[in-house]
C-alpha positions as CSV (number, residue, x, y, z in Angstrom):
1,X,-34.7,-24.1,20.0
2,X,-35.8,-22.5,23.7
3,X,-34.8,-25.3,25.3
4,X,-31.2,-25.6,24.2
5,X,-31.2,-22.0,24.9
6,X,-32.2,-22.4,28.7
7,X,-30.1,-25.7,28.8
8,X,-26.7,-23.8,27.8
9,X,-27.6,-21.0,30.4
10,X,-28.2,-23.5,33.4
11,X,-25.6,-25.3,32.4
12,X,-23.4,-22.5,33.5
13,X,-24.9,-23.2,37.1
14,X,-24.7,-26.7,37.6
15,X,-21.2,-26.5,39.7
16,X,-22.2,-25.2,43.0
17,X,-20.7,-21.9,44.0
18,X,-19.2,-21.5,47.3
19,X,-17.9,-25.0,47.6
20,X,-14.0,-25.9,48.2
21,X,-12.0,-26.1,45.3
22,X,-11.8,-29.8,45.1
23,X,-15.5,-30.0,45.3
24,X,-15.9,-28.0,42.4
25,X,-13.2,-30.0,40.5
26,X,-15.0,-33.1,41.5
27,X,-18.6,-31.3,40.3
28,X,-17.2,-30.6,37.0
29,X,-16.0,-34.1,36.2
30,X,-18.9,-36.2,38.0
31,X,-21.9,-33.8,35.9
32,X,-19.7,-33.2,32.8
33,X,-20.5,-29.7,32.9
34,X,-17.8,-29.3,30.0
35,X,-18.8,-32.2,27.7
36,X,-22.2,-31.3,28.3
37,X,-21.5,-27.4,27.2
38,X,-20.1,-28.9,24.5
39,X,-22.1,-31.0,23.2
40,X,-25.7,-29.0,23.8
41,X,-24.2,-25.7,22.3
42,X,-23.1,-27.6,19.3
43,X,-26.8,-29.3,19.2
44,X,-28.4,-25.9,19.3
45,X,-26.6,-24.6,16.5
46,X,-27.2,-27.3,14.2
47,X,-30.2,-26.5,14.9
48,X,-30.4,-23.2,14.5
49,X,-28.6,-23.3,10.9
50,X,-31.2,-25.9,9.6
51,X,-33.5,-23.2,10.3
52,X,-31.2,-20.8,8.4
53,X,-30.5,-18.5,11.9
54,X,-26.8,-18.2,11.9
55,X,-26.7,-15.5,13.6
56,X,-28.5,-17.5,16.8
57,X,-26.1,-20.6,15.6
58,X,-23.0,-18.2,16.3
59,X,-24.5,-16.6,19.4
60,X,-25.4,-21.0,20.6
61,X,-21.6,-21.7,20.3
62,X,-20.3,-18.8,21.5
63,X,-22.5,-19.2,24.9
64,X,-21.5,-23.3,25.1
65,X,-17.8,-22.1,24.9
66,X,-18.2,-19.2,27.8
67,X,-19.9,-21.5,29.6
68,X,-16.5,-23.8,29.6
69,X,-14.6,-20.6,30.1
70,X,-16.1,-19.4,33.0
71,X,-16.0,-22.9,34.8
72,X,-12.2,-23.2,34.6
73,X,-11.8,-19.4,35.3
74,X,-13.5,-19.5,38.2
75,X,-11.6,-22.2,39.1
76,X,-8.4,-20.7,38.4
77,X,-9.1,-17.7,40.5
78,X,-9.6,-19.7,43.4
79,X,-6.7,-21.6,42.8
80,X,-4.5,-18.5,42.7
81,X,-6.3,-17.1,45.8
82,X,-4.6,-20.2,47.7
83,X,-1.3,-19.4,46.5
């Protein structure tokens, strides 16, 4: 379970900050960050449910969703800066 928690935390760092907008989009596509975040958070939540840790399951799903929204949010903010 701890490995899943740490993996979700690290996924958020998988797209290098400070790169150009184009490079960040390429990183998202190449590393499959969004698909990984979704898949890992669902697997982690399923394991938590199996162990009857329902609050943890909800938290893990929310953290995975947060990774996705933060990645898109960072890219969107940079795009708006360019405009």
